[in-house]
C-alpha positions in Angstrom: -18.7 30.5 1.5 -19.3 30.8 -2.1 -21.6 28.0 -3.7 -22.3 27.4 -7.3 -25.1 25.1 -8.5 -24.3 24.2 -12.0 -26.6 22.4 -14.5 -24.7 21.9 -17.8 -27.5 20.8 -20.1 -27.5 19.9 -23.8 -29.9 22.8 -24.5 -29.4 25.3 -21.6 -26.6 26.3 -19.2 -28.0 27.0 -15.8 -26.0 28.5 -12.9 -27.0 29.5 -9.4 -24.3 31.4 -7.5 -24.1 33.1 -4.2 -23.2 33.0 -0.6 -24.3 30.3 1.8 -27.5 31.5 3.6 -28.5 34.0 0.9 -30.7 33.7 -2.2 -28.6 32.7 -5.3 -28.3 34.9 -8.5 -29.6 32.5 -11.3 -28.3 32.7 -14.8 -29.7 30.8 -17.9 -28.0 30.8 -21.2 -28.2 28.7 -24.3 -25.8 25.7 -24.2 -24.4 26.2 -27.8 -20.6 25.6 -27.8 -18.1 25.1 -30.5 -14.8 26.2 -31.8 -14.8 30.0 -32.4 -14.4 29.6 -36.2 -17.8 27.8 -36.3 -19.6 30.9 -35.1 -21.2 32.9 -38.0 -20.4 36.6 -38.2 -23.3 38.8 -36.9 -23.8 42.0 -39.1 -25.1 45.1 -37.6 -25.5 46.4 -34.0 -25.0 43.0 -32.5 -21.4 42.7 -33.6 -18.3 43.9 -31.8 -15.4 45.4 -33.4 -13.8 42.0 -33.7 -16.8 40.7 -35.7 -18.0 38.4 -33.0 -21.3 38.9 -31.1 -21.2 40.4 -27.8 -23.2 37.7 -26.1 -20.7 34.8 -26.8 -18.5 33.8 -23.9 -15.1 33.0 -25.5 -13.1 30.4 -23.5 -10.0 28.3 -24.2 -10.0 24.4 -24.1 -7.0 22.4 -25.0 -5.4 25.4 -26.6 -8.5 26.1 -28.8 -10.7 29.1 -28.4 -14.5 28.2 -28.1 -17.6 30.4 -28.4 -20.0 29.3 -25.7 -23.4 30.1 -24.2 -25.1 30.9 -27.5 -28.0 29.6 -29.6 -26.8 26.2 -31.2 -28.5 27.4 -34.4 -25.8 30.1 -34.8 -23.0 27.5 -35.1 -22.1 26.5 -38.8 -21.0 23.0 -39.7 -21.1 21.7 -36.1 -23.0 19.0 -34.5 -23.4 19.2 -30.7 -22.6 16.1 -28.7 -25.8 14.2 -27.8 -24.7 11.0 -26.1 -24.0 9.6 -22.7 -20.4 10.7 -22.5 -21.3 14.4 -22.8 -19.6 15.2 -19.5 -16.2 14.1 -21.0 -16.4 16.2 -24.2 -14.6 19.5 -24.9 -17.9 21.2 -25.4 -18.9 20.3 -21.8 -15.6 21.5 -20.5 -16.0 24.8 -22.4 -19.4 25.3 -21.0 -18.1 24.7 -17.4 -15.4 27.4 -17.9 -18.1 29.7 -19.4 -20.2 29.1 -16.2 -17.3 30.1 -14.1 -16.9 33.2 -16.1 -20.6 34.1 -15.8 -20.5 33.3 -12.0 -17.8 35.9 -11.7 -16.1 34.6 -8.5 -12.4 34.0 -8.2 -13.0 31.2 -5.7 -15.9 28.8 -5.6 -15.8 27.0 -2.2 -18.4 24.3 -3.2 -19.7 23.4 -6.7 -22.7 21.1 -6.9 -23.9 19.5 -10.3 -25.9 16.6 -11.4 -25.8 13.6 -13.9 -28.7 11.7 -15.4 -30.0 9.1 -12.9 -28.4 6.2 -14.6 -25.1 7.8 -14.9 -25.1 9.1 -11.3 -25.2 5.4 -10.2 -21.7 4.9 -11.8 -19.2 5.6 -9.2 -16.4 6.0 -11.9 -18.4 8.5 -13.9 -19.1 10.5 -10.7 -15.4 10.5 -9.7 -14.2 11.4 -13.3 -16.5 14.4 -13.3 -15.7 15.4 -9.8 -11.9 15.4 -10.6 -12.5 17.4 -13.9 -14.4 20.1 -12.0 -12.1 20.4 -9.1 -9.1 22.7 -8.7 -7.9 25.6 -10.9 -9.6 26.8 -14.1 -8.0 29.3 -16.3 -10.3 31.8 -18.0 -9.8 34.9 -20.0 -10.8 36.8 -17.0 -8.3 35.2 -14.7 -8.0 32.1 -12.6 -10.9 30.4 -10.7 -10.3 28.0 -7.9 -13.0 25.2 -7.2 -12.4 23.9 -3.6 -15.1 21.1 -3.4 -17.3 19.3 -5.9 -20.5 17.3 -5.2 -22.3 15.1 -7.8 -25.9 14.2 -7.3 -28.7 12.6 -9.6 -30.2 15.3 -11.7 -33.7 15.3 -10.3 -32.5 15.7 -6.8 -31.9 19.4 -7.6 -35.6 20.0 -8.4 -36.7 18.1 -5.2 -34.5 20.3 -3.1 -35.7 23.5 -4.9 -39.2 22.3 -4.1 -38.3 22.1 -0.4 -37.3 25.7 -0.5 -40.5 26.9 -2.2 -43.3 28.6 -0.4 -45.3 25.4 0.3 -48.8 24.9 1.9 -49.2 22.6 4.8 -50.9 19.7 2.7 -47.9 19.7 0.3 -45.4 19.6 3.1 -47.3 16.6 4.6 -47.2 14.8 1.3 -43.4 15.3 1.1 -42.8 14.2 4.7 -45.1 11.2 4.8 -45.8 10.3 1.3 -44.3 9.3 -2.1 -43.0 12.1 -4.4 -41.9 11.5 -8.0 -39.7 14.2 -9.5 -39.6 14.5 -13.3 -36.8 16.2 -15.1 -37.7 16.7 -18.7 -34.3 17.5 -20.2 -33.1 17.8 -23.8 -31.1 14.6 -23.9 -32.7 12.5 -21.1 -35.9 12.3 -19.2 -35.1 11.5 -15.7 -37.1 10.6 -12.6 -36.5 10.2 -9.0 -38.7 8.5 -6.5 -38.6 9.9 -2.9 -40.5 8.0 -0.2 -40.9 9.8 3.2 -37.8 12.0 2.4 -35.6 9.0 1.3 -34.4 8.6 -2.4 -35.3 5.2 -3.8 -32.4 4.6 -6.3 -33.7 1.4 -7.8 -37.1 2.9 -8.7 -35.4 6.0 -10.1 -34.3 6.0 -13.7 -33.7 7.6 -17.1 -35.4 7.5 -20.5 -33.9 8.9 -23.7 -37.5 9.9 -24.9 -36.6 13.5 -24.0 -37.0 16.9 -25.6 -34.6 16.2 -28.4 -36.8 13.5 -29.7 -40.0 15.5 -29.1 -38.6 18.5 -31.1 -37.6 16.2 -33.9 -41.1 14.8 -34.1 -42.7 18.2 -33.9 -40.4 19.5 -36.7 -41.4 16.5 -38.8 -45.0 17.3 -38.2 -44.4 20.9 -39.3 -42.8 19.7 -42.5 -45.6 17.2 -43.3 -48.3 19.8 -42.7 -46.6 23.0 -44.1 -43.8 21.8 -46.3 -40.2 23.0 -46.1 -37.4 21.4 -44.0 -37.8 20.1 -40.5 -36.0 22.6 -38.2 -35.5 21.1 -34.6 -32.9 23.8 -33.8 -35.5 26.6 -34.8 -38.1 25.0 -32.6 -35.7 24.8 -29.7 -34.8 28.5 -30.0 -38.5 29.4 -30.2 -39.3 27.5 -26.9 -36.3 29.1 -25.2 -37.5 32.5 -26.2 -41.1 31.7 -25.3 -42.3 32.3 -28.8 -45.6 30.5 -29.8 -45.0 30.5 -33.6 -42.4 29.7 -36.2 -42.0 31.0 -39.8 -42.1 28.3 -42.4 -41.8 29.3 -46.0 -42.9 32.8 -45.1 -46.0 31.7 -43.1 -46.5 32.0 -39.4 -47.2 28.5 -37.9 -48.6 28.2 -34.4 -46.5 25.8 -32.3 -48.6 24.8 -29.2 -50.9 22.3 -31.1 -48.0 20.6 -32.8 -45.8 20.4 -29.7 -48.8 18.9 -27.8 -49.2 16.3 -30.4 -45.5 15.4 -30.4 -45.6 15.3 -26.6 -48.5 12.8 -26.6 -46.4 10.5 -28.8 -43.0 10.9 -27.2 -43.7 11.6 -23.6 -46.0 8.7 -23.4 -43.1 6.3 -24.0 -41.0 7.9 -21.3 -43.8 7.9 -18.8 -44.5 4.3 -19.5 -40.8 3.5 -18.6 -41.5 5.4 -15.4 -44.6 3.4 -14.7 -42.8 0.1 -15.1 -40.1 1.2 -12.7 -42.7 2.1 -10.1 -44.1 -1.3 -10.2 -41.3 -2.4 -7.8 -42.6 0.2 -5.2 -45.4 -0.9 -3.0 -46.7 2.6 -2.6 -48.9 5.2 -4.2 -47.7 8.5 -5.7 -48.9 11.5 -3.7 -47.0 14.3 -5.4 -45.4 14.9 -8.8 -42.9 17.6 -9.4 -42.1 18.4 -13.0 -39.0 20.4 -14.0 -36.7 20.9 -16.9 -37.2 22.7 -20.2 -39.9 20.3 -21.3 -41.8 20.4 -18.0 -44.8 22.2 -19.4 -45.2 19.6 -22.0 -44.7 16.5 -19.9 -46.7 17.7 -16.9 -50.2 17.4 -18.2 -49.5 13.7 -19.3 -48.1 13.0 -15.8 -51.4 14.2 -14.4 -53.2 11.5 -16.3 -50.7 8.9 -15.2 -51.1 9.6 -11.5 -54.8 10.2 -10.8 -55.2 11.7 -7.3 -51.6 12.9 -7.0 -50.9 16.6 -6.8 -48.9 17.6 -9.9 -46.7 20.7 -9.6 -44.7 22.5 -12.3 -41.6 23.8 -10.6 -41.4 27.6 -10.5 -39.0 28.5 -13.4 -38.7 24.8 -14.4 -35.5 25.4 -16.4 -33.5 26.8 -13.5 -35.0 24.4 -10.8 -32.1 22.0 -10.8 -29.5 24.7 -10.5 -31.3 26.4 -7.7 -31.7 23.1 -6.0 -28.0 22.2 -6.4 -27.1 25.5 -4.8 -29.4 24.8 -1.8 -28.0 21.2 -1.6 -24.5 22.8 -1.3 -25.5 24.4 1.9 -25.9 21.1 3.7 
């Protein structure tokens, strides 16, 4: 049985694909997607004979060709959708088709994906997304059939991924008997899930919009204040994805870690305060905190201060944690 764990983010497209019982192949690509004419022409070795970069996955949505799975900064005159209805947009559908192309399987027996916690509570949203993903999808490499679709709250992926990690006995005991908070620091939303003795507490779980997009905007503003030039959130996003610790501003190399840490202290604090308020309803202490998502390394240290005494773990490869967990969830 072929399973695909699919995490279509606002910043990254994450795919975990493989056969049930085996380790998945994980693919992470930028989540830039726009009509093909919005893609700038690359000059030099990176261009194909048609003038388009080799790394763009070209798909067709509603009769229009889209360039997908590329850096958003490479798109001209295009604003990515950054709102709660993202899963209904042509850009999202284009990235789904791109993911099926990258998965390279003619039949996907089970596809598992997630929605932000608040949206996952909405049965109509879940059903609309399930129906959109189910069935036949036509790609430029042929037809792909998706046989079954499961929709789960986004942080559930990171929790399941944790269960499949190489855990010590103390951590396993905390999971089985204690309270686990899973933090998913995504680009559009900061989500958390509360799991008590292995059971998801839906009411205490939730979503804040003080996520990486807001953090990057604040960091870009700090760079402009301190070094001049224009704020460049897209350039910051690309630098983080490529694990670069600097950005060139007006010809000068600017170190990013101090600026990102300062922005995180301002933005992440608001998100974590919303989490703390939600946990007031739970008559329990937090024993383990798992941090995933592209902003995991920035939100994690602040989570340690919020939950003294709790073990705080950054997911291995935090960007791909949800997709891996969705894949494992699909084996149930």
